[in-house]
N, C-alpha and C positions, 0 to 999 in steps of 0.2 A: 617676602613672597606673597603679592597681592593676591587677594582673592579675587574673584569673578564679582564685579557688581560695584566695585567700590571706587570713589571718582579720586581722579589723580586732580583734575584742573578745574575750573568751570564750575558752575553750578550745581548747587544742591538740593531744587527745589522739588523736590520728590522726595525731602526725608531721606536720602543718601548717606552716607556714609562716605566719610572723606579716609584717603591715604594717612593725612594729615592728624586725624585721631587716632590711629594705628600708631605713629610714631610719637605721640604727646609725651611719654613716657621714659622715650630714649634721650631726650638731652632735655637743658633749658635754653642750649641755643636753637636760635630760629635756620631749623632744614627746608632745603629748597628740595623739588624731585631732580633727579637727572635726565634728563630726556623727557618721553610721555611715554604712557601703555593706556591705551585704552579702557574704558568703564567693564568694558566685557570681556573685555582678558586678563588673564592673568600670569604671575611668575617674578621674577627678580624687577625691583627698582631700585635704584642706587640713589639714598638721599645725603648732601651734603651741606655744611654751613659756610663753605665758600662759594658764593657765587661766580667768582672769576672761574673756578675751577668746573661749576655745573654747567656754565657756559661753552665751555672749552671741549667738555666730554659730549655735550649734546649737537655741538656742532658736524653737518654730514661730512665736511670735509676732513674730520679726525677721523670717522669711521670704525666705529667700537664696533667692534664685534657682536650679533647678536646672532640667539639659534634661538628658534622657535620648536615647538612641537604644535602642530597642525590639526586639527579636526574640522573633515568636509562632512558637508550633505551628502556626496555621494562618491565614490571612486575617483580618484585625479586620473585619465585617462595617459598610457606613457607615451604619446603625443605631445600631450599638454606637459608632462615634467621633462621634456626635451625641452618646449617652448619658452618654460621657468627659465634652463640654465643657459639658455645662449641668451636671453633677455628679453623684457615685456614694455614695449614702450605706452607708458599711459600721458593720462593730460598733461602731465607737468613734468614729462620725460621718463628716458629709460629707468630702470627697475633694475637697478645690476646686485645679483645673488652670487655669494662667492658658491655656493653647495645648496640640490635640492637631492631628495630620495624618501622613497615609501621607506617606512621605519619595519625594522625585522619584527617578522611576527605578530605582522598585525594585520588589519585590513587595510587596501587600498587607498582609501580614503583618509588615512593618517598618514603624512607627511614630516621631516624634519627639512629646514629652509633656515639656510644661514643667511645671513646681510650686515652689510654695513648702514644702509640705509635710514633716515631719521624722517624719510617725508610723513604727511599725517596719513593714519589707517591706510599705510602701504601694503599691506597683506591682504586686507580684506579686499581692496581695489583691484590688487591681483589678478585674485582668484576669480574675483566677480568678472572681471572683462572678459574670464574666458568660461562663465558660466556655472560658476560654484559659490555655493555661501561655505563661510567658515563658521563655521559649529561652537569650534572650540579652540583660541589662543593662549597659549602657555611659553611666557618668555623662558627658558629653561639656562641660557647662558645670557651676561652681560661683561663686554670686556673679555678676562682672566674668571669671575664668578659664575658659580653655578650655586643652586638653590637644596645642594642634596644637605641630607638632617637639617631642613630649613620650615618648617610646618608652615604651611596655607596662612597668612594673618599674622604671621609673627615677624620679628627681625631682629639682625647682628650687627655687630661691630667688626669692623673691616680688620684683619689682622695687620699689622707692619707690614709686610710681605706683598697684603693683598694691595695695599697703599701703594708700595712702591713698583708693583706690578701695572699700576693704573695711573701712574708718573702725578702721585697725589704727595708724595714724600720727596 
């Protein structure tokens, strides 16, 4: 459950913490993150010591289900909600969204979005293309995994059933 401001890959010139530091006590094996999640984003990040599996799960064609809780700096209009459902075209192609909706009992600037896209910064670019800024981005589901009962900055090992569900066993 990655905290905001922790680097996944890339430079940590500014003295930032990396997810590899958080995972240092998990195992003596070399772990790699599956896919990417922005430094300012939070939430589920899967690690494996199987490089082939990491590539397989991170490939766009394999379409791993991801659900995000997004907070915008202003309310999302119903028209833009419908536009996202229909599909938004960005410079690198159409963003396919399986579902998007307002979060019940929350302000209209908080939305849930389900996508299989692995394009870089796709959520931020999607909303920016319609004049919105993402204030908070939290990946709450990855594949069939949730972050229920997993405190921010902590990790846990997957169960055998979760490994089977992800095609890892």
